[in-house]
N, C-alpha and C positions, 0 to 999 in steps of 0.2 A: 568345819572350821568356817568362821565368818571371813568375808572377801574385803579387800581393800575397797573395793567398790560401795558395798554395802557398809561399811563405818563411815567412808567419805561422803555418801548421800546423804547419810542420818546427820551428819555435821552441816552441810549444806541446808537441809531443813531447818536445824535450830537456827542459824545465822538468818535464813529467810523470815522466818517467824520473829525475832526479835527486829529487823527491818521493818516488817510489817506494822508492828506496835510503833515502832519510831514514827513511821509515815503517818500514822492515824493520830498520833497524839497532839493536842493542841496546846496544852500546858508547858510554857516553856521550861520550867524546871524538871518536869518529867521528861519532856522530849530530850533536854539535855543527857539526864539519866540513861535515857535508852539508847542516845547515841554513843555514851560511853560504853555501855554494854555490848552494844553491836561493834565498836571498834575493837573491843577486848577480845570479842568471840571471832573476828576477821583475824586479830593478830595472831591468836593461838592456832587459828586454821592454817595460815601461812606459815606459821612456825613448824606445825607438822610437814607441811608439804616440802618446806625447804630444808629442816634437817633431818627428817626421816625418811620420806618418801623419795625426795630427789636422790639421795646417796646411793639408793638402789637402783635407781633408773639408770645411773652411768654406766652399769654393767651390761645393759642389755643389748641396745641396738642404736645406730645413728638417728633413727626417726625418732626414738624416746628421748635421747638428748636433744635434739633439735626444739623438742616439745618443751623440754625444761626451760630451755633459753626464752622462749615464746612466754610461758608462764610466768617466768620471774620477771620480764619486761612488764607483764599484765598486774603482777602482784604489786609493783611499784605505783604504777597509776591507780589502782585501787584505793591504796593507801593516801595518795594526792587527792583523789577524789573526796574520800572522807575527810580530810584536812580542809579541803574547800567547804563542806557542809559545816564543820565545826567552825570554822571561821565566821561562816554567816550566823550560826547560833550565838557565839561571843558578841556580836553586833547587834541582835535580834532582829536578825533579818529572816524572814521566812524563805527557804531558799526550794529550790527545785531538787529533786532526787532522782529525776528523770535519768541522766546521765550515767550516775552511779548505779541505779538500778538495771538498765540496760547493759551496761558494762559487766557489771557481776552476772547477769542472767547469762551472757556470750561467755563469759570465763567458765561459769559451771557447768553449761552444755559441752563445751569441750571436753572437761574433765570427765564429765558423767557418762558421755557417748564413746569417747576415744581413748584418753590418757588412763583412766583408773581400769577400766577393761582390759587395757592393753597390758598393765602390769600386772593384773590377776592371770592373765594369759601366759606371759613370759617369763615370771619368777618362778622359780621351783618352789617346792611345799616348804622347805626349810627356811628359804628367803622371805616368802610369804609369813610365815609363821612368827620370824623375828621383826618383820616390818609390823605386822598387826600389834604385835606386843609393845612396840615402841608407840604406835598410834595410841592405843589404848591408855598407855602411861601417861600420854601427855593430855588427852581429851576428859579423862576420869578423874 
């Protein structure tokens, strides 16, 4: 059986690849298209976490639940940073993506090194199978 960590790491890689292409693109029209693609990938990813993963984590332990609140707050900040990039694109301003990139990296590091592995460890086999089914249903 695949793990939650494996599935979500794969999603993180997809998102990073789109973001890299966005950062390198100089053509404003293609850059806008890649920004839209990146935002959609992030929104789907956040939906998976908030609607599927977080619902399972509430049953586990206080430490995981406190992590959910931390991650939810970060999700809001990520969307705000993306909106700022979009506003700059709308005004034909070349914006720095440094803050967004750094925030995303810190967020991913926490998920990859602590949150997802902890879920894989704490959920029972049935819970993991159900959660993995939900994740795959959304991301595929």
